[in-house]
C-alpha positions as CSV (number, residue, x, y, z in Angstrom):
1,M,-23.2,114.9,289.6
2,K,-24.7,117.0,286.7
3,Y,-21.5,116.6,284.7
4,I,-21.4,112.9,285.3
5,S,-25.0,112.5,284.1
6,I,-24.3,114.6,281.0
7,S,-21.2,112.5,280.2
8,F,-23.1,109.3,280.7
9,F,-25.8,110.5,278.3
10,Y,-23.3,111.2,275.6
11,L,-21.5,107.9,276.2
12,I,-24.8,106.1,275.7
13,L,-25.5,108.1,272.6
14,L,-22.1,107.4,271.2
15,C,-22.5,103.7,271.8
16,K,-25.8,103.7,269.9
17,V,-24.4,105.6,266.9
18,N,-21.4,103.3,266.7
19,G,-23.2,100.1,267.7
20,Q,-26.6,99.6,266.4
21,T,-29.0,102.4,265.6
22,N,-27.2,103.6,262.4
23,L,-26.9,100.2,260.8
24,P,-28.7,99.9,257.4
25,K,-31.9,97.7,257.8
26,P,-34.1,96.1,255.2
27,T,-37.5,97.5,254.2
28,K,-40.6,95.5,254.6
29,A,-40.5,94.7,250.8
30,Q,-36.9,93.6,251.1
31,L,-37.6,91.3,254.1
32,A,-40.4,89.7,252.1
33,W,-37.9,89.2,249.2
34,H,-35.4,87.5,251.6
35,N,-38.1,85.0,252.5
36,M,-38.5,84.1,248.8
37,E,-35.1,82.3,248.6
38,F,-35.6,80.6,245.3
39,Y,-37.6,81.4,242.1
40,L,-37.4,81.0,238.3
41,F,-36.2,83.2,235.5
42,M,-37.8,82.7,232.0
43,H,-35.8,83.8,229.0
44,F,-38.2,83.7,226.1
45,G,-38.6,85.6,222.9
46,P,-37.4,85.7,219.2
47,N,-34.0,84.2,220.4
48,T,-36.0,81.0,221.3
49,F,-36.7,80.6,217.6
50,T,-33.4,81.9,216.0
51,D,-31.1,79.9,218.3
52,L,-29.4,83.1,219.4
53,E,-28.5,84.4,222.8
54,W,-28.5,88.1,221.9
55,G,-30.9,89.0,219.1
56,H,-29.9,91.7,216.6
57,G,-33.2,93.5,216.7
58,N,-34.0,93.0,213.0
59,E,-35.6,89.6,213.4
60,K,-39.0,89.3,211.6
61,E,-41.8,89.4,214.2
62,E,-43.5,86.4,212.4
63,I,-40.8,84.0,213.8
64,F,-42.3,84.3,217.2
65,N,-45.0,81.6,217.2
66,P,-45.1,79.4,220.3
67,A,-48.1,77.3,219.2
68,K,-48.6,75.4,222.4
69,L,-47.7,78.2,224.9
70,D,-49.0,77.2,228.3
71,C,-48.1,79.6,231.2
72,E,-50.0,77.4,233.6
73,Q,-47.6,74.6,232.7
74,W,-44.7,76.9,233.7
75,C,-46.4,77.6,237.0
76,R,-47.0,73.9,237.7
77,V,-43.3,73.2,237.1
78,A,-42.3,76.1,239.3
79,K,-44.5,74.9,242.1
80,A,-43.2,71.3,241.8
81,S,-39.7,72.8,242.1
82,G,-40.5,74.7,245.3
83,A,-39.9,78.1,243.4
84,K,-41.9,81.0,244.8
85,G,-42.1,83.2,241.7
86,I,-41.3,83.7,238.1
87,I,-39.5,86.6,236.4
88,I,-40.1,86.8,232.6
89,T,-38.0,88.6,230.0
90,A,-40.7,91.0,228.8
91,K,-38.2,92.8,226.6
92,H,-34.7,91.6,225.9
93,H,-31.9,93.5,224.1
94,D,-33.5,92.8,220.7
95,G,-36.4,95.1,221.7
96,F,-39.2,92.5,221.1
97,C,-42.0,93.0,223.5
98,L,-43.9,90.0,224.9
99,W,-46.9,92.3,225.3
100,P,-48.7,94.4,222.6
101,S,-47.0,97.7,223.6
102,K,-48.4,100.9,222.2
103,F,-44.9,102.3,222.0
104,S,-43.2,99.7,219.8
105,K,-43.9,98.0,216.4
106,H,-41.8,95.0,217.4
107,T,-44.2,93.1,219.6
108,V,-46.4,90.0,219.9
109,R,-49.1,92.1,218.1
110,E,-47.0,91.9,214.9
111,S,-46.3,88.2,215.2
112,K,-48.2,85.1,213.8
113,W,-48.9,83.9,217.3
114,K,-52.7,83.9,218.0
115,D,-53.0,86.1,214.8
116,G,-51.4,88.9,216.7
117,N,-53.9,88.8,219.6
118,G,-51.6,87.1,222.1
119,D,-50.1,88.6,225.3
120,V,-47.5,86.6,227.2
121,L,-47.5,89.0,230.2
122,K,-51.3,88.8,230.5
123,D,-51.2,85.0,230.4
124,L,-48.3,84.6,232.9
125,S,-49.6,87.2,235.3
126,A,-53.0,85.4,235.4
127,A,-51.3,82.0,235.8
128,C,-49.1,83.2,238.7
129,K,-52.1,84.5,240.5
130,K,-53.9,81.2,240.0
131,Y,-51.0,79.2,241.4
132,G,-50.0,81.5,244.2
133,L,-46.6,82.6,242.7
134,N,-45.1,86.0,242.6
135,F,-44.9,87.7,239.2
136,G,-41.8,89.5,238.2
137,V,-40.6,91.3,235.0
138,Y,-37.3,91.7,233.3
139,I,-37.1,94.7,230.9
140,S,-33.8,95.6,229.2
141,P,-33.3,99.3,228.6
142,W,-31.1,98.4,225.6
143,D,-33.3,98.2,222.5
144,R,-31.6,97.2,219.2
145,N,-34.9,97.7,217.3
146,H,-36.6,100.9,218.4
147,P,-35.9,103.9,216.1
148,D,-35.8,106.4,219.1
149,Y,-33.0,104.5,220.9
150,G,-30.0,106.7,221.3
151,T,-32.1,109.9,221.7
152,E,-33.8,111.6,224.6
153,K,-37.1,110.4,223.2
154,Y,-36.2,106.8,224.1
155,N,-36.2,107.5,227.8
156,D,-39.8,108.6,227.4
157,V,-40.5,105.4,225.5
158,F,-39.0,103.3,228.2
159,V,-40.9,105.0,231.0
160,K,-44.1,104.6,229.1
161,M,-43.4,100.9,228.5
162,M,-42.8,100.4,232.3
163,T,-46.0,102.3,233.0
164,E,-47.9,99.9,230.6
165,I,-46.5,96.9,232.4
166,F,-47.3,98.1,236.0
167,T,-50.7,99.4,235.0
168,N,-51.9,96.3,233.1
169,Y,-50.1,93.3,234.6
170,G,-49.5,94.1,238.3
171,P,-48.9,93.5,241.0
172,I,-45.3,93.1,240.1
173,W,-43.1,91.8,242.9
174,E,-39.7,92.3,241.3
175,L,-38.5,94.4,238.4
176,W,-35.2,93.3,236.8
177,W,-33.1,95.9,235.0
178,D,-30.3,94.7,232.8
179,G,-27.4,97.3,232.7
180,A,-26.3,96.3,229.1
181,N,-25.9,99.3,226.9
182,G,-25.0,98.9,223.2
183,E,-25.8,100.5,219.9
184,G,-29.3,100.8,218.6
185,P,-30.5,100.6,214.9
186,N,-29.1,104.2,214.3
187,G,-25.7,103.2,215.6
188,K,-26.0,105.3,218.8
189,K,-25.9,104.4,222.4
190,Q,-28.5,105.6,225.0
191,I,-27.8,107.7,228.0
192,Y,-30.2,106.1,230.5
193,D,-32.1,108.3,232.9
194,W,-31.8,105.9,235.8
195,A,-33.1,108.4,238.4
196,R,-36.3,108.9,236.4
197,F,-36.7,105.2,235.8
198,K,-36.5,104.6,239.6
199,K,-38.9,107.5,240.4
200,T,-41.4,106.1,237.9
201,V,-41.4,102.6,239.5
202,R,-41.6,104.0,243.1
203,Q,-44.7,106.1,242.0
204,L,-46.4,103.2,240.2
205,S,-45.6,100.4,242.6
206,P,-43.8,101.4,245.9
207,N,-43.7,97.7,247.1
208,T,-41.9,96.4,244.0
209,V,-38.2,95.5,244.6
210,I,-35.9,96.7,241.9
211,F,-32.9,94.7,240.8
212,S,-29.8,95.9,238.9
213,D,-26.1,95.8,239.5
214,V,-26.5,98.4,242.2
215,G,-30.1,98.0,243.2
216,P,-31.7,100.2,244.5
217,D,-33.2,97.2,246.3
218,I,-31.5,94.1,245.1
219,R,-28.0,93.8,243.6
220,W,-26.3,91.4,241.2
221,C,-24.0,88.9,242.8
222,G,-21.2,89.7,240.4
223,N,-21.3,86.5,238.3
224,E,-23.8,84.4,236.3
225,N,-22.7,81.2,238.0
226,G,-25.3,81.4,240.8
227,I,-22.7,81.8,243.5
228,A,-22.7,84.4,246.3
229,G,-19.5,85.3,248.1
230,T,-18.3,83.2,251.0
231,T,-18.4,86.6,252.7
232,N,-21.7,88.2,251.8
233,W,-22.8,91.5,253.3
234,N,-26.3,92.7,252.5
235,T,-25.0,96.2,252.5
236,L,-23.4,98.2,249.7
237,N,-22.1,101.6,248.9
238,T,-23.7,102.8,245.6
239,D,-23.2,106.6,245.6
240,G,-21.6,107.6,242.3
241,F,-22.3,104.2,240.7
242,E,-24.8,103.1,238.0
243,P,-25.9,99.8,236.5
244,G,-23.7,98.5,233.8
245,L,-20.2,99.7,233.1
246,L,-20.3,102.2,235.9
247,A,-21.2,99.6,238.5
248,P,-18.7,98.5,241.3
249,T,-16.3,95.7,240.6
250,T,-17.7,92.2,240.5
251,D,-15.7,91.3,243.6
252,T,-17.4,94.1,245.5
253,L,-20.8,93.0,244.2
254,N,-20.1,89.5,245.2
255,A,-19.1,90.3,248.8
256,G,-20.9,93.6,249.5
257,N,-19.4,96.2,251.7
258,V,-18.9,95.5,255.4
259,N,-19.8,99.1,256.2
260,G,-22.1,99.6,253.3
261,K,-24.4,102.6,253.5
262,Y,-27.5,100.9,251.9
263,W,-29.3,97.6,252.4
264,I,-29.0,96.0,248.9
265,P,-28.7,92.2,249.2
266,A,-27.4,89.9,246.5
267,E,-29.4,87.8,244.0
268,C,-27.6,84.9,242.2
269,D,-28.7,84.4,238.7
270,V,-27.8,81.3,236.7
271,S,-29.2,79.1,234.0
272,I,-30.2,75.5,234.3
273,R,-28.6,75.1,230.8
274,P,-25.3,76.5,229.4
275,G,-27.4,79.2,227.5
276,W,-30.1,81.6,228.7
277,F,-32.5,81.0,225.9
278,Y,-33.7,77.5,224.8
279,H,-31.4,75.6,222.4
280,K,-32.3,72.0,221.4
281,A,-28.6,71.1,221.3
282,E,-28.5,71.7,225.1
283,D,-31.3,69.2,226.0
284,D,-28.6,66.8,227.3
285,K,-26.7,69.6,229.1
286,V,-29.3,70.5,231.8
287,K,-27.9,70.7,235.3
288,T,-28.5,67.7,237.5
289,P,-30.5,67.9,240.7
290,E,-27.2,67.4,242.6
291,Q,-25.6,70.4,240.7
292,L,-28.6,72.5,241.5
293,F,-28.4,71.5,245.2
294,Q,-24.7,72.7,245.2
295,L,-25.9,76.0,243.8
296,Y,-28.5,76.3,246.5
297,L,-25.8,75.8,249.2
298,K,-23.7,78.6,247.5
299,S,-26.5,81.1,247.1
300,V,-29.3,80.7,249.5
301,G,-26.8,79.0,251.9
302,R,-24.8,82.2,251.9
303,G,-27.6,84.6,252.6
304,A,-28.5,85.4,249.0
305,N,-31.5,84.4,246.8
306,L,-31.3,82.0,243.9
307,L,-32.8,83.0,240.5
308,L,-32.7,79.9,238.3
309,N,-33.3,80.4,234.6
310,V,-35.5,77.7,233.0
311,P,-36.1,78.7,229.3
312,P,-39.3,77.5,227.5
313,D,-38.8,75.9,224.1
314,G,-40.3,76.9,220.8
315,N,-43.6,75.4,221.6
316,G,-43.8,77.6,224.7
317,L,-43.3,74.8,227.2
318,I,-40.7,73.8,229.7
319,T,-39.1,70.6,228.5
320,K,-39.2,67.3,230.2
321,F,-35.4,67.5,230.7
322,D,-35.7,70.7,232.7
323,S,-38.8,69.8,234.7
324,A,-37.2,66.4,235.7
325,A,-34.1,68.2,237.0
326,L,-36.3,70.7,238.9
327,V,-38.4,68.0,240.6
328,G,-35.3,66.1,241.5
329,F,-33.8,69.3,243.0
330,M,-37.0,69.8,245.1
331,K,-36.8,66.1,246.2
332,L,-33.2,66.5,247.4
333,R,-34.1,69.6,249.5
334,E,-37.1,67.9,251.0
335,E,-35.3,64.7,251.9
336,N,-32.2,66.3,253.4
337,F,-33.9,69.1,255.4
338,K,-36.9,67.3,256.7
339,N,-35.3,65.6,259.7
340,K,-34.2,68.4,261.9
341,F,-32.4,67.3,265.1
342,Q,-34.4,68.0,268.2
343,F,-31.9,69.3,270.8
344,D,-32.0,68.1,274.3
345,G,-30.9,71.6,275.2
346,I,-30.0,74.8,273.4
347,S,-28.7,77.9,275.2
348,F,-26.8,81.1,274.6
349,T,-24.5,83.3,276.7
350,K,-26.1,86.1,278.6
351,N,-23.7,88.0,280.8
352,K,-21.7,85.2,282.4
353,R,-24.1,82.2,282.0
354,F,-25.7,80.1,279.4
355,K,-29.4,80.7,279.2
356,Y,-31.9,78.2,277.8
357,S,-34.2,79.4,275.0
358,K,-36.7,77.7,272.8
359,K,-36.7,80.8,270.5
360,L,-33.6,79.5,268.7
361,F,-35.4,76.4,267.4
362,D,-39.1,77.3,267.2
363,D,-39.3,77.5,263.4
364,N,-40.2,81.2,263.7
365,N,-38.0,83.7,262.0
366,Q,-39.7,86.5,263.9
367,T,-38.4,85.4,267.3
368,F,-34.8,85.9,268.4
369,V,-32.3,86.1,271.2
370,R,-29.6,88.6,271.9
371,V,-26.3,86.7,272.4
372,R,-24.2,88.6,275.0
373,G,-21.3,87.1,276.8
374,S,-18.8,88.6,279.2
375,K,-15.9,87.3,277.1
376,E,-17.5,85.2,274.3
377,N,-20.8,85.4,272.4
378,R,-21.7,81.7,272.2
379,I,-24.6,79.4,271.5
380,R,-24.4,75.8,272.8
381,L,-26.3,72.8,271.5
382,Y,-26.6,69.7,273.7
383,Y,-27.5,66.1,273.0
384,K,-27.8,63.6,275.9
385,T,-26.7,60.6,273.8
386,G,-24.8,62.4,271.1
387,A,-25.7,63.1,267.5
388,Q,-24.2,62.6,264.1
389,I,-24.5,65.7,262.0
390,N,-22.8,67.3,259.0
391,C,-24.9,70.4,258.4
392,I,-25.9,73.5,260.5
393,I,-28.2,76.3,259.4
394,L,-27.9,79.6,261.2
395,K,-30.2,82.6,260.7
396,E,-29.5,86.1,261.8
397,F,-32.4,88.4,262.7
398,I,-31.8,90.8,259.9
399,K,-34.7,93.0,260.6
400,K,-32.3,94.7,263.0
401,G,-29.5,94.8,260.5
402,Q,-26.5,92.5,259.8
403,K,-24.1,92.5,262.7
404,I,-22.2,89.2,262.7
405,N,-18.8,89.3,261.0
406,S,-17.4,85.9,261.7
407,V,-18.4,82.6,263.3
408,K,-16.6,79.5,264.6
409,I,-18.2,76.1,265.1
410,E,-16.7,73.6,267.5
411,Y,-17.9,70.4,269.0
412,F,-17.2,68.2,272.0
413,G,-17.1,64.6,270.8
414,W,-17.3,61.0,272.1
415,G,-14.7,58.3,272.5
416,S,-11.8,58.8,270.1
417,D,-13.4,62.2,269.2
418,A,-13.4,63.3,272.9
419,G,-12.4,66.9,273.5
420,I,-13.3,70.2,271.9
421,R,-12.4,70.4,268.2
422,E,-13.0,73.0,265.6
423,V,-15.4,72.1,262.8
424,K,-15.3,75.2,260.6
425,S,-14.9,79.0,260.7
426,F,-16.6,81.4,258.3
427,S,-17.5,85.0,257.8
428,T,-21.0,86.6,257.8
429,M,-24.2,84.9,258.8
430,G,-27.0,86.9,257.3
431,S,-30.6,85.8,256.7
432,K,-29.6,82.2,256.2
433,R,-26.2,80.4,256.4
434,I,-25.9,76.7,255.6
435,I,-22.7,75.2,256.8
436,T,-21.7,71.7,255.8
437,F,-18.8,69.6,257.0
438,P,-17.6,66.0,257.3
439,R,-19.9,64.1,259.7
440,I,-19.2,64.4,263.4
441,N,-20.5,62.6,266.5
442,A,-21.1,65.3,269.0
443,K,-22.6,65.8,272.5
444,H,-22.0,69.5,272.7
445,I,-21.8,71.9,269.7
446,Y,-20.5,75.4,270.3
447,I,-21.3,78.3,267.9
448,T,-19.1,81.2,268.8
449,L,-19.7,84.6,267.2
450,T,-16.0,85.7,267.0
451,S,-16.3,89.1,265.4
452,L,-19.2,91.6,265.6
453,K,-20.3,94.9,264.3
454,A,-22.9,95.3,267.1
455,A,-24.7,93.2,269.7
456,P,-25.7,90.0,267.8
457,V,-29.3,88.9,267.3
458,V,-29.9,85.3,266.2
459,S,-33.2,83.9,265.1
460,E,-32.8,80.2,264.4
461,V,-30.3,77.3,264.7
462,E,-30.9,74.0,262.9
463,A,-28.8,70.8,262.6
464,Y,-29.1,68.0,260.1
465,L,-27.4,64.9,258.8
466,I,-27.6,65.2,255.0
467,D,-26.4,62.9,252.3
468,E,-22.6,63.0,252.5
469,N,-22.4,63.3,248.7
470,L,-24.2,66.6,248.9
471,I,-21.8,68.4,251.2
472,E,-20.6,71.7,249.7
473,K,-17.8,71.1,247.3
């Protein structure tokens, strides 16, 4: 009996190790980041006035003069779009600082704007607080202006610049590191001390999430088109990798690693215009609300976050073209996701039976059910009189890790649609999966979790009939 008990103990232990307890899980800060879903990027600096995308670093400071700069206008537009935060390019590759840094002579202090007394970070940080938006900062390690770039001294400079930002403009919700690494004014490239950079941020602001190709908290999605992988794991193996040229392949960044060691979810960056900085010639090339909705389905709808760049113009304002597209985008989301179907019954397999549960449609991401079937792990939606739908939203309870590898959606139809028919199969669920398909008339809908890493935990199931023209293309 003693040997049986010992064997049973080790069997349970083995199941835990292989099944659930060793899965990577998000931190509290990462969970809060997942809930952000959509926020704005602001590329702003000398390039706004020179019509360049990558400045050379030798631009005269006096060219930066946004005479009508209004960060509160940025925040009003962000709120009207449903964005929950703003990330500003505090220092792009040209080295120009949007704050009067003590460690550079290429800053707003040397510009004509406000006679050298302006501070974009101060203004935007205050405006974000006023409008209830999270404030984030992009800072490029590459500096095509600083004389110390390409020497060990520059790593000290970069650390001091980050310290200024966190000390004077916090709290900072997300820090964005660009991995670009080119030559400085002395013709040399810099060896970045990424470990020191990370340690500095952790000491200054432990709750800030750090973005780069490889995190450590948020990863690049592998493209600048705003599109996550159709398979999107929140986990990634990063040992031996660094941001930039030493990052994993773009395919790996797009999909993540199914058995990744670390929780590093994907962020999808894309510009509302062809370029990242403002160019007047692109005023008629702003993405339409419908195009933005498609990007939403392929980013947030695949368990990633959407970072949409909206560049201010030379006056320091978001143009009417961009703001109109953003408001239209918000209107499409509101109109199409406001009428959620109320199920007559929703249940899930537990052992050999379907068990009814309100937790799957209580609009609370903190409640969940464990779906456990004897042969199949399945959720069933029921409508007494049938329902026409073409969109289903599924949410995995990621606080316990990402466990669902693949899913199949089927329905039992009426009349000529009678019988069980497959609607769509797909891989990975994650924090939010939006599935669209041609409209069906269903009495029962079956959501089968066909491949699992561990016992699945589902938080929410929603069904909608959205505009047929907006179905994912």
